[in-house]
N, C-alpha and C positions, 0 to 999 in steps of 0.2 A: 464588512471593519476582518479586522488584518488577523489572520488565524497565524500566530507564535508558535503553534504547534509544528509549526510545517520545517523553521530553521533548524532539527532538531534529524530531522529525517535521511532519512541512508538510502532508502531501495528504487534504486532508479526509473519505477515502472509511478512512484506516485503523482500527480499534481496536485492534490487539495483536500483540504478537507472543512470540513463543515458541521456542526456542534452535534450529528447522531448522523455524519456519513463521511467513508475517507470516497474517492472518488481518482481512480489508476488505470495507467494508459489502454487502453481499447483494443478489441484488438481485428479491429480494421481501421483507418485513415482517417481521422473529424469525430472519433468517440470512446466512451470512457464507460470505463467499469466503475460501476458506483450501492459497497460497502455499505450497505444501514445495519443503523443500531440502535436496542432498545431508546440510549440513552447518552446524553454527551464518559459520563465515568469509564462507559462499556468503552465507547468509540481513542477514551483514550488510552482506553491500560491494554487493548492488542496495538494499535500505535507503538507502544512502549516497548509492546515482549516482541511484534517485528518493525513496521517500519522501521521505528529508532535504531535497532542493533544491527551495524554492519555482520554480524556475524547469526545474524538468525531468520533476514531480512526471508530471503530464501525462504524458506521452510510455511513464510507464506503461500494458501494456496493459490491466493491469484497470481504473484507473482513468479510459483512455480509457474502455472499453467501460463503466460506471459514469457519465461525463460523457454518456455519448450515449442512456444511460437516459432524464436528466434534461434532455436538451434544447437539454446544454451545447453551444454550435458555440468551434468555440478557430483562431487563425487558420496556416494552414502545417502 
C-alpha cells in the first residue's frame, strides 16, 4: 500500500513509514533505524512536527544522531 505521508517529508534521512513506524537511514550501510509508535495517529503527529518540517527536522533525535555520523554541525 502506498504511503502518501512520504510526499511531505523534508528530512534527508527518512526512508519510509508504515502504519505505526518511521524507518530512517541506519548507522551502518544497508541498515535502517525503526522508530515505532503506539499507533498511526502518534506517528503522523511526530512526522508533522519533525520529518515534514523543513525548519524543524534537525531537532529529531534520530536526525541529530545521523548528522553527527556525517559530521554535520548545526547552530543551536
